[in-house]
C-alpha positions as CSV (number, residue, x, y, z in Angstrom):
1,X,19.2,7.9,-19.8
2,X,15.8,8.8,-21.8
3,X,16.2,8.4,-25.8
4,X,14.3,11.5,-26.4
5,X,15.9,15.2,-26.6
6,X,15.6,17.2,-23.6
7,X,12.1,18.5,-23.0
8,X,11.7,22.3,-23.4
9,X,7.9,23.6,-23.4
10,X,9.3,26.6,-25.3
11,X,10.4,24.9,-28.2
12,X,6.9,23.0,-28.9
13,X,5.1,23.7,-31.9
14,X,1.8,25.1,-31.9
15,X,-0.2,21.5,-32.0
16,X,2.1,20.2,-29.2
17,X,1.4,23.3,-27.4
18,X,-2.4,22.6,-27.0
19,X,-1.7,18.9,-25.7
20,X,0.7,20.4,-23.2
21,X,-1.7,23.2,-22.1
22,X,-4.6,20.3,-21.9
23,X,-2.7,18.1,-20.0
24,X,-1.2,20.7,-17.6
25,X,-4.7,22.2,-17.2
26,X,-6.3,18.8,-17.0
27,X,-7.0,16.2,-14.0
28,X,-3.4,15.2,-14.2
29,X,-2.2,19.0,-13.1
30,X,1.1,18.1,-14.5
31,X,3.2,16.9,-17.9
32,X,5.4,13.8,-17.8
33,X,5.8,10.3,-17.9
34,X,4.7,8.7,-21.0
35,X,4.2,11.8,-22.9
36,X,7.3,12.9,-23.0
37,X,7.5,10.7,-25.9
38,X,3.8,10.9,-26.8
39,X,3.9,14.8,-27.4
40,X,6.5,14.0,-30.7
41,X,3.2,12.5,-32.2
42,X,0.9,15.3,-31.1
43,X,-2.7,14.3,-32.4
44,X,-1.8,10.9,-30.6
45,X,-0.9,12.5,-27.4
46,X,-3.8,14.5,-27.5
47,X,-6.2,11.2,-28.3
48,X,-4.1,8.9,-25.5
49,X,-4.3,12.0,-22.7
50,X,-8.4,12.0,-23.3
51,X,-8.3,8.3,-23.1
52,X,-6.3,8.5,-20.0
53,X,-8.3,10.9,-18.6
54,X,-11.7,9.3,-19.0
55,X,-10.2,5.8,-17.7
56,X,-8.4,7.6,-14.2
57,X,-10.9,9.9,-13.7
58,X,-14.4,8.6,-15.0
59,X,-15.2,5.3,-14.9
60,X,-17.3,3.0,-12.5
61,X,-14.1,1.4,-11.2
62,X,-13.4,1.7,-8.0
63,X,-10.2,4.1,-7.2
64,X,-9.0,0.7,-5.6
65,X,-10.0,-1.8,-8.3
66,X,-8.5,0.9,-10.9
67,X,-5.2,1.4,-9.0
68,X,-5.0,-2.4,-8.9
69,X,-5.1,-2.9,-12.4
70,X,-2.5,-0.5,-13.1
71,X,-0.4,-1.8,-10.6
72,X,-0.4,-5.2,-12.4
73,X,0.0,-3.7,-15.4
74,X,2.7,-1.9,-14.7
75,X,4.0,-5.4,-12.7
76,X,4.1,-7.0,-16.0
77,X,5.8,-4.7,-18.2
78,X,7.9,-4.1,-15.3
79,X,7.9,-0.3,-15.5
80,X,9.2,1.7,-12.6
81,X,7.7,4.9,-14.1
82,X,4.2,3.8,-13.3
83,X,5.0,1.4,-10.3
84,X,6.4,4.0,-8.5
85,X,3.7,6.7,-9.4
86,X,1.0,4.4,-8.6
87,X,1.9,2.7,-5.7
88,X,1.6,6.0,-3.5
89,X,-1.9,6.5,-5.0
90,X,-3.0,3.0,-4.5
91,X,-2.3,3.3,-0.8
92,X,-3.9,6.5,-0.5
93,X,-7.3,5.4,-2.1
94,X,-6.9,1.9,0.2
95,X,-5.8,-0.6,-1.7
96,X,-4.3,-3.3,1.1
97,X,-0.6,-3.6,1.4
98,X,-1.0,-7.0,1.5
99,X,-2.1,-7.0,-2.0
100,X,0.3,-4.8,-3.5
101,X,3.0,-7.1,-1.9
102,X,1.0,-9.7,-3.7
103,X,1.2,-7.8,-6.9
104,X,4.9,-7.2,-6.6
105,X,5.7,-10.8,-6.2
106,X,3.0,-12.5,-8.2
107,X,1.5,-14.3,-5.3
108,X,-1.8,-12.7,-4.0
109,X,-2.4,-14.3,-0.1
110,X,-5.7,-15.7,0.5
111,X,-6.1,-13.2,3.4
112,X,-6.2,-10.6,0.9
113,X,-10.1,-9.9,0.2
114,X,-11.6,-12.1,-2.7
115,X,-12.1,-9.1,-5.1
116,X,-8.7,-8.2,-5.2
117,X,-7.8,-11.7,-6.0
118,X,-10.3,-12.2,-8.6
119,X,-9.0,-8.8,-10.1
120,X,-5.5,-9.9,-10.1
121,X,-6.5,-13.3,-11.7
122,X,-8.3,-11.7,-14.5
123,X,-5.7,-9.2,-15.1
124,X,-2.9,-11.6,-15.1
125,X,-4.7,-14.2,-17.5
126,X,-5.4,-11.2,-20.1
127,X,-2.0,-10.3,-20.0
128,X,0.1,-13.5,-20.1
129,X,-2.9,-15.7,-21.9
130,X,-4.3,-12.8,-24.2
131,X,-7.4,-14.5,-23.0
132,X,-9.5,-15.0,-19.7
133,X,-10.8,-18.1,-18.9
134,X,-14.5,-18.4,-18.3
135,X,-14.1,-19.1,-15.0
136,X,-12.4,-16.3,-14.1
137,X,-14.5,-14.1,-16.6
138,X,-17.7,-15.4,-14.8
139,X,-16.5,-14.4,-11.3
140,X,-15.1,-10.9,-12.3
141,X,-18.0,-10.1,-14.5
142,X,-20.5,-11.5,-11.3
143,X,-18.6,-9.2,-8.6
144,X,-18.1,-5.8,-10.4
145,X,-20.8,-6.3,-13.4
146,X,-20.0,-5.8,-17.1
147,X,-19.3,-2.2,-17.5
148,X,-16.6,-2.3,-15.3
149,X,-15.4,-5.5,-16.8
150,X,-15.0,-3.4,-20.1
151,X,-13.5,-0.5,-17.8
152,X,-11.0,-2.9,-16.3
153,X,-9.8,-4.5,-19.6
154,X,-9.3,-1.0,-20.9
155,X,-7.1,0.3,-18.4
156,X,-4.8,-2.4,-18.2
157,X,-4.8,-2.4,-22.1
158,X,-4.3,1.6,-21.8
159,X,-1.3,1.5,-19.3
160,X,0.3,-1.3,-21.3
161,X,0.4,1.2,-24.1
162,X,1.8,4.1,-21.5
163,X,4.6,1.4,-20.4
164,X,5.8,0.7,-23.6
165,X,6.1,4.1,-24.6
166,X,8.3,4.4,-21.3
167,X,10.1,0.8,-21.7
168,X,10.9,1.9,-25.5
169,X,11.8,5.5,-24.7
170,X,14.0,4.6,-21.2
171,X,12.1,7.3,-19.3
172,X,12.8,7.7,-15.9
173,X,10.6,7.8,-12.9
174,X,9.6,11.7,-12.1
175,X,10.7,12.5,-8.5
176,X,7.2,14.5,-8.1
177,X,5.3,11.3,-8.3
178,X,7.0,10.0,-5.3
179,X,8.4,6.6,-4.3
180,X,6.7,3.4,-2.8
181,X,7.9,2.1,0.3
182,X,11.2,0.1,-0.1
183,X,9.7,-3.2,0.7
184,X,7.4,-2.2,-2.6
185,X,10.1,-1.6,-4.5
186,X,9.9,-2.9,-8.1
187,X,13.2,-3.2,-7.8
188,X,13.0,-6.2,-5.4
189,X,11.9,-8.3,-8.2
190,X,13.9,-6.2,-11.1
191,X,17.3,-5.2,-10.5
192,X,17.1,-3.2,-13.8
193,X,14.1,-1.5,-13.1
194,X,14.6,2.3,-13.5
195,X,17.8,1.9,-15.3
């Protein structure tokens, strides 16, 4: 059960209404997820939604690499909202199911393209060790370039911020976002996911 009051857009103050309207009229097309919490701090919500729109819709990262990074962040934070929303997107943009399964189980098969294995190593080192080794950094930069490494770090950090909001306020998945196939459900590794 959410720790937030029931959301009613008719009860928003002017600053909250402004952010709400920006979100629903922007590339997301709907209001939900972490913004149920963030709307209670409208200045922060506005800055967060603007950064998120830039990271999701205006980077040089390919959609496949972006969604891979988002899933790694969701898996690290055991966040079912992000996981459920982004597995279908990842599949739609062409992230191999074997890669998604590897992220879920923290074991990327050597049969998965090397670019995904490199991204997996980079993101997990960053999240777990708060650093990236020289070898993994060099290999990632060689494959995707400096600009995309900066974007990759930013995507991982941004979705960590969202996951912390979602986890803290017990925000549940939105049925509008769809569900992953059962074998790619986060509940496979986290029985409390979504509770």
